[in-house]
C-alpha positions as CSV (number, residue, x, y, z in Angstrom):
1,M,0.0,0.0,0.0
2,T,1.1,3.6,-0.4
3,A,1.2,5.4,3.0
4,T,0.3,9.1,3.4
5,A,2.5,11.5,5.3
6,G,3.7,10.5,8.7
7,V,4.3,12.7,11.7
8,V,7.5,14.6,12.7
9,A,7.1,14.9,16.5
10,L,10.1,17.1,17.2
11,R,12.9,19.0,15.4
12,F,15.8,21.2,16.5
13,E,15.7,24.5,14.5
14,A,16.7,28.1,15.0
15,D,18.2,27.5,18.5
16,A,15.0,25.9,19.9
17,L,13.4,22.5,20.2
18,H,10.1,22.5,18.3
19,A,7.7,19.7,19.4
20,I,4.1,18.7,18.8
21,D,2.2,19.1,22.0
22,Q,0.8,15.6,22.3
23,T,-1.7,16.5,25.0
24,E,-3.6,18.5,22.3
25,L,-3.8,15.7,19.7
26,P,-5.8,14.7,17.8
27,W,-7.8,17.9,18.1
28,R,-5.1,20.4,17.4
29,E,-1.5,20.2,16.0
30,H,0.2,22.7,18.1
31,Q,4.0,23.2,18.1
32,L,5.8,24.0,21.3
33,V,8.9,26.1,21.1
34,L,11.2,25.1,24.0
35,R,14.4,27.0,24.8
36,G,15.8,25.5,28.1
37,A,16.1,22.4,30.2
38,G,13.2,23.4,32.5
39,E,10.8,23.9,29.6
40,V,11.8,20.5,28.0
41,A,11.6,18.7,31.4
42,E,8.1,20.2,32.0
43,A,7.0,19.1,28.5
44,I,8.2,15.6,29.2
45,R,6.6,15.5,32.7
46,R,3.2,16.5,31.4
47,L,3.4,14.1,28.4
48,A,3.5,16.8,25.8
49,I,6.6,14.9,24.7
50,R,6.4,11.2,25.4
51,G,7.6,7.8,24.3
52,A,10.9,6.4,25.7
53,P,13.2,7.0,22.6
54,L,11.6,10.4,21.9
55,I,12.0,11.8,25.5
56,G,15.6,10.7,25.4
57,V,16.3,12.7,22.3
58,A,14.3,15.7,23.7
59,A,16.3,15.6,27.0
60,A,19.6,15.5,25.1
61,Y,18.6,18.7,23.2
62,G,17.4,20.2,26.5
63,V,20.9,20.0,27.9
64,A,22.3,21.7,24.8
65,L,19.7,24.5,25.0
66,E,20.4,25.1,28.7
67,L,24.2,25.3,28.0
68,A,23.6,27.8,25.2
69,R,22.0,30.0,27.9
70,Q,24.2,29.2,30.8
71,P,27.5,27.5,29.8
72,N,28.3,26.4,33.4
73,S,24.9,24.8,34.0
74,L,25.8,21.2,32.8
75,D,25.1,19.4,36.1
76,R,22.0,21.4,37.0
77,A,20.5,20.9,33.5
78,C,21.2,17.1,33.6
79,E,19.6,16.8,37.1
80,I,16.5,18.7,36.0
81,L,16.0,16.5,33.0
82,R,16.8,13.2,34.6
83,A,14.1,13.9,37.2
84,A,11.4,14.5,34.6
85,R,10.2,10.8,34.5
86,P,11.7,7.8,36.2
87,T,10.8,4.6,34.3
88,A,12.1,5.1,30.7
89,V,15.8,4.4,30.7
90,N,16.4,6.3,27.4
91,L,15.9,9.7,29.2
92,A,18.7,9.2,31.7
93,G,20.9,7.4,29.2
94,A,20.7,10.2,26.7
95,V,21.4,12.8,29.4
96,D,24.4,10.8,30.6
97,R,25.8,10.6,27.1
98,V,25.6,14.4,26.6
99,Q,27.1,15.0,30.0
100,A,30.0,12.7,29.3
101,A,30.6,14.3,25.9
102,V,30.7,17.8,27.3
103,R,33.1,16.8,30.1
104,A,35.4,15.2,27.6
105,K,35.3,18.2,25.3
106,P,34.5,21.3,27.5
107,A,35.8,24.1,25.3
108,D,32.4,24.9,23.8
109,P,29.9,23.0,25.9
110,A,26.8,24.1,24.0
111,A,28.2,23.1,20.7
112,T,29.4,19.8,22.0
113,A,26.1,19.0,23.7
114,L,24.2,19.9,20.5
115,E,26.5,17.7,18.4
116,E,25.9,14.7,20.8
117,A,22.2,15.3,20.9
118,A,22.0,15.3,17.1
119,R,24.0,12.1,17.0
120,I,21.5,10.4,19.4
121,H,18.7,11.7,17.3
122,A,20.2,10.2,14.1
123,E,20.9,6.9,15.8
124,E,17.3,6.6,17.0
125,E,16.0,7.4,13.5
126,A,18.2,4.7,12.0
127,A,17.2,2.3,14.8
128,S,13.5,2.9,13.9
129,A,14.0,2.0,10.3
130,A,15.9,-1.2,11.2
131,I,13.3,-2.2,13.8
132,A,10.6,-1.8,11.1
133,A,12.4,-4.1,8.7
134,H,13.4,-6.8,11.3
135,G,9.9,-6.8,12.8
136,A,8.2,-7.1,9.4
137,E,10.4,-10.1,8.6
138,L,9.6,-11.7,11.9
139,L,5.8,-11.2,11.5
140,A,5.6,-11.9,7.8
141,G,2.2,-13.3,7.0
142,V,0.4,-11.6,9.9
143,T,-2.9,-10.0,8.6
144,H,-4.5,-8.8,11.8
145,I,-2.3,-7.3,14.5
146,L,-3.1,-5.6,17.9
147,T,-1.1,-2.9,19.6
148,H,-1.2,-1.0,22.8
149,C,-0.5,2.6,23.7
150,N,1.4,4.7,21.1
151,T,4.7,3.5,19.5
152,G,4.8,5.5,16.3
153,A,6.6,8.7,15.3
154,L,5.1,10.4,18.3
155,A,7.0,8.0,20.6
156,A,10.3,7.6,18.7
157,P,12.2,9.5,16.0
158,G,11.6,8.2,12.5
159,R,8.7,5.8,12.1
160,G,8.6,4.7,15.7
161,T,9.0,1.2,17.1
162,A,6.0,-1.2,17.2
163,L,3.9,1.0,15.0
164,A,6.9,1.2,12.6
165,V,6.7,-2.6,12.3
166,I,2.9,-2.3,11.5
167,A,3.5,0.4,8.9
168,E,6.2,-1.7,7.3
169,L,3.9,-4.7,7.2
170,A,1.3,-2.5,5.5
171,D,3.8,-1.2,3.0
172,R,4.8,-4.8,2.1
173,G,1.2,-5.8,1.5
174,G,-0.9,-8.4,3.3
175,L,-1.8,-6.5,6.4
176,V,-5.6,-6.3,6.6
177,Q,-6.1,-4.4,9.8
178,A,-4.4,-3.0,12.9
179,I,-6.4,-3.0,16.2
180,A,-5.5,-0.3,18.7
181,T,-6.4,-0.3,22.3
182,E,-7.7,3.0,23.7
183,T,-5.0,2.8,26.5
184,R,-6.5,4.3,29.7
185,P,-6.2,6.5,31.5
186,L,-4.7,9.1,29.1
187,L,-6.0,7.4,25.9
188,Q,-2.7,7.4,24.0
189,G,-4.1,4.7,21.7
190,A,-7.4,6.4,21.0
191,R,-5.8,9.9,20.6
192,L,-2.4,9.2,19.2
193,T,-2.2,5.8,17.6
194,V,-5.4,6.1,15.7
195,Y,-4.3,9.6,14.6
196,E,-1.0,8.1,13.2
197,L,-2.7,5.1,11.6
198,A,-5.1,7.4,9.9
199,R,-2.3,9.6,8.7
200,L,-0.5,6.5,7.3
201,G,-3.6,5.2,5.6
202,I,-3.6,1.9,7.5
203,P,-7.0,0.2,8.0
204,H,-7.7,0.1,11.7
205,E,-10.2,-0.3,14.5
206,L,-10.2,1.0,18.1
207,V,-11.2,-1.1,21.1
208,V,-11.6,-0.4,24.8
209,D,-8.7,-1.9,26.8
210,S,-10.9,-4.5,28.5
211,A,-12.1,-5.9,25.1
212,A,-8.6,-6.8,23.9
213,P,-8.0,-10.0,25.7
214,G,-11.4,-11.4,24.6
215,L,-10.7,-10.5,21.0
216,I,-7.4,-12.2,21.2
217,A,-9.1,-15.3,22.6
218,T,-11.6,-15.4,19.6
219,G,-8.8,-15.4,17.1
220,A,-9.5,-11.9,15.8
221,V,-5.7,-11.1,15.8
222,D,-2.7,-13.1,14.6
223,A,-0.1,-11.3,16.8
224,V,0.3,-8.6,19.5
225,I,3.1,-6.0,19.2
226,V,4.0,-3.3,21.7
227,G,6.8,-1.0,22.5
228,C,8.9,-0.8,25.7
229,D,10.1,1.8,28.2
230,R,12.8,-0.3,29.9
231,V,14.1,-3.8,29.3
232,A,15.8,-5.3,32.3
233,A,18.9,-7.4,31.9
234,N,17.0,-10.7,32.2
235,G,14.5,-9.7,29.4
236,D,11.6,-8.5,31.6
237,V,9.9,-5.5,30.0
238,A,8.3,-2.4,31.5
239,N,5.7,-0.8,29.2
240,K,2.5,1.1,29.4
241,V,0.1,-0.3,32.0
242,G,-2.1,-3.0,30.5
243,T,0.7,-4.6,28.5
244,Y,1.0,-7.6,31.0
245,G,-2.6,-8.6,30.5
246,L,-2.2,-8.6,26.8
247,A,0.9,-10.8,27.1
248,L,-1.1,-13.3,29.2
249,A,-3.9,-13.3,26.7
250,A,-1.5,-13.9,23.8
251,R,0.1,-16.8,25.6
252,A,-3.2,-18.4,26.3
253,A,-4.3,-18.0,22.7
254,G,-0.9,-19.3,21.3
255,I,-0.1,-16.2,19.3
256,P,3.1,-14.2,19.2
257,F,3.6,-11.4,21.8
258,V,6.3,-9.2,20.4
259,V,8.1,-6.2,21.9
260,A,9.8,-3.7,19.7
261,G,12.4,-1.1,20.9
262,P,15.9,0.1,20.3
263,T,18.8,-1.3,22.2
264,S,19.0,2.1,24.0
265,T,16.0,0.8,26.0
266,I,17.9,-2.2,27.4
267,D,19.2,-1.4,30.9
268,F,21.8,-3.9,32.0
269,A,22.1,-2.1,35.3
270,T,18.6,-3.3,36.2
271,P,18.8,-7.0,36.8
272,T,15.1,-7.9,36.6
273,G,11.7,-6.3,36.2
274,A,11.2,-6.2,40.0
275,D,14.0,-3.6,40.1
276,I,12.3,-1.2,37.7
277,V,10.8,1.9,39.3
278,I,7.2,2.2,38.2
279,E,6.0,5.7,37.9
280,E,2.8,6.5,39.9
281,R,1.0,9.4,38.2
282,D,-1.6,11.8,39.5
283,P,-4.8,9.9,40.5
284,G,-6.8,12.7,38.9
285,E,-5.9,11.2,35.5
286,V,-8.0,8.2,36.5
287,R,-10.9,10.3,37.7
288,R,-11.2,12.2,34.4
289,I,-10.9,11.7,30.7
290,P,-9.9,14.3,28.0
291,V,-12.9,15.7,26.0
292,Q,-13.1,18.2,23.3
293,V,-14.7,21.6,24.0
294,S,-14.9,25.0,22.3
295,G,-13.0,28.0,23.5
296,P,-14.7,31.3,24.3
297,D,-13.7,32.7,20.9
298,P,-15.6,31.1,18.1
299,D,-12.4,31.3,15.9
300,E,-10.2,29.7,18.5
301,V,-9.0,26.2,17.7
302,R,-10.8,23.6,19.7
303,R,-8.9,22.5,22.8
304,A,-8.9,19.6,25.2
305,A,-10.3,19.7,28.6
306,D,-11.1,17.2,31.4
307,Q,-14.4,15.5,32.0
308,R,-15.0,14.0,35.5
309,I,-16.1,10.4,35.4
310,T,-16.3,9.5,39.1
311,L,-16.6,11.2,42.4
312,E,-13.8,13.6,43.0
313,A,-12.8,12.0,46.3
314,T,-12.6,8.5,44.9
315,P,-9.3,6.9,45.9
316,C,-7.3,5.9,42.8
317,R,-4.1,4.1,41.9
318,N,-2.4,5.3,38.7
319,P,0.7,3.2,37.8
320,A,1.8,4.4,34.4
321,F,3.5,1.0,33.6
322,D,3.5,-2.7,34.4
323,V,6.2,-5.3,33.9
324,T,5.8,-8.3,31.6
325,P,8.0,-11.2,32.5
326,A,10.5,-12.4,29.8
327,H,9.0,-15.9,29.6
328,L,5.8,-14.3,28.1
329,I,7.6,-12.5,25.3
330,S,7.9,-14.3,22.0
331,A,10.6,-11.9,20.6
332,L,12.3,-8.6,21.3
333,V,12.8,-6.7,18.0
334,T,15.7,-4.2,18.0
335,E,17.7,-2.4,15.4
336,R,20.2,-5.3,15.6
337,G,17.7,-8.0,14.9
338,A,15.0,-10.0,16.6
339,V,15.8,-12.0,19.8
340,R,13.4,-14.8,20.3
341,S,12.5,-15.7,23.9
342,P,14.8,-13.0,25.3
343,D,16.8,-13.7,28.4
344,A,20.0,-12.6,30.1
345,A,22.3,-14.5,27.8
346,S,20.6,-13.5,24.5
347,L,20.5,-9.8,25.5
348,A,24.1,-9.9,26.5
349,A,25.0,-11.4,23.2
350,L,23.0,-8.7,21.4
351,S,25.0,-6.0,23.0
352,A,28.4,-7.6,22.4
């Protein structure tokens, strides 16, 4: 099939980081213009910029932006950005790379940081293309595929991770349909994945999260593919909350459960999934859902607001991620190839 235009989630231009505000999608394509570490960190924190590889790239640029304003602010800028979100390893990894590069070549810290950030950006784009190819080869023959959360160009530079594999399957022919979960509580699937699938011209349907395991059980899909925010050294994977249940359903149905992500998401310093810090977000995100309303000015672009769906005092838990044990994962697709049944030995060999 011939895909329509994809999405460019962020770009560095004219001494600023330009990023689509993902909290306003799909109602409005609004570009943020970010000029310092604090602004980039806040955009990451409130999910205006999200997706493990993408927030790593954004954070790298954030260090460079801060050094352009304050050349002696390296450690402070890195600290601000590392603290923005705890679970995705790419963020801290990218910041650490920029910090090390500047310390090794301190004469012009802003230029050195920008050069390293651009290098990370290019590496992630190349990884995305390779993941798409390796994943499509692994899943050749799949006609109906289910995915969770958002893993396209809004989550990773280039085509994305899991959604890049879906796009490549569509380009090669044979893919009949992608099924996207809505992905509560912030609806990244309903708002972002559907937006990207529509832009790419890929046939798709949206289902509520609780419907997905039942659909898998009926044989409605041939495979499940998701992204990842951190892969532990033993192959356990942290990803958007709800992933674990899909892995269990896929195992029960006897279909592949595939994780796609760059090797920058593998954290060999984290032994198992039990050691991954799971981000607990504002309980208010569970009590409300985003809805579309008109602004006071009739000509104002429609914006997103919150609609309460339960009593305001309702106690809520809001873990942003869950951990899927390695034994439930059919394959981990990276830019270096697909690792079947990932474990400590196969991941170590992948990085060698």
